C-alpha positions, 0 to 999 in steps of 0.5 A: 697140734691137734693133728699131732694129738691124733696122729700120736693115738693113730687116730687120724684116719678114722671117720668123724662122729657129730657128738663127743658122747652118745647124747644121754650117756653117762658113763660109770665103773666096769668092774667087771669089764675088760681092763685096758692099757691104763698108760695109754689111757691116761695119755690120751686124757691128757692130751684131751685135757689140754685141749679143754681150755679152747674146746669148751664142747669136749669138757663133759666127755673128758671129765666122764672119762676122766673119773676112770683113770684107775681102772679104765676097761674096754667102754671106757676106751671106746667113749675115750675114741668117741671123742678123738673120732668128733675131733677129727671132724671138727678139727678147726673149731674152738674159742675166738677172741676178737679185739674189739670184744664189748666188756659186759660180763654175764654168767650162766649157771647149772646143776645136774642133781646127783648125776654121778652113776656110781656116787650119786653126787650132783655136778654143778658148773658155770660159764662167764661172757665177757660180751659174747666170749666165754671167759674164765674166772680171772677178770678180778686178777686184771683189775676188772669189778663189776655190779649188777652181772646177769646170772641166768640160772634154771631154777626157779626155786633157787632164784626164789630162795636168794630173793626171797627173805621170807624163804630165806629164813626157813633155809639156814641148813641149806650149804653155804655157797647158797649164802654166798650167792644171796649176798651178792644179790643183796650188794647188787654184785649179782641180779639173778633171771631165769633161763628155760633150759633149752637156752640155758648154755652151760648144760654144755658142761653136765650134760651129753647134749644131741648134734643140734 
């Protein structure tokens, strides 16, 4: 399937590169840039979106490029092509689930504050692991219920707000999602743990990371 997608856009003979997006790069609007074929751009984005289900390493790059589908320019097209060049060299990569996967559930959460270059909005994401296998948020649909789920976060202030009654009394104005997490901590559904940024696995969804 991946070979067919590369051939469709005549990128199957390209040299491959190590990362899907340049490190520390964030795309933005390019109002003075050279417009490109929007139909082709949409088709390329659609093909990449299909692949993200089994390729979490593509999620951030595809997400960034998809923002500019309404007015793509040459700069945006080059960013999309880079994802395909990356795929050329990682064609056999993907998630693999063995039948003897452990059933312990672990989660990671991260936020890239004001990460969008155009709107200055924050980007947040999370990942859930069943054993050491990355999963989506569908376990409850199959009747699985968990308590004391380790949730790893790289922000000590957030952890303090969720676990400290005194600080909680001073933070009534904070978004309702914060109070939801706090309720889950109080009920014993979630346990919050600090993880250093270098070990924050969900950064792959919110940042352009180096090859390592």
